Each structure stands twice: as C-alpha cells, then as structure tokens.
C-alpha positions, 0 to 999 in steps of 0.5 A: 780318819775323818770327822765322821769316823771320830764321831762314831768312835766317840759315840761308841766310847760314850755308850761304853761309859754309860753302860759302866755307869749304869752298872756301877749305879745298880750295884751301889743301889743293891749294896745300899738296899742290903745294908738297909735290910741289916 
C-alpha cells in the first residue's frame, strides 16, 4: 500500500464522516424546529 492509496482511503473516510455529520445536523435542526413549534 503506497501513500496515494492511503490518501484515497482517507478521503473516502472523510466523505463518509461528513455525510454522517450532515445527517446528524439535519436531524438535530428538524427536532429543534419541532420542539419550537410545540
């Protein structure tokens, strides 16, 4: 495994992490909005 392969793996992991973060943020904002409406 060379440095280039490791970089690709890192980028893939980062994109997955970002997707998870975005999902978390969107769900949080939705719950906050629903709480505010109550």
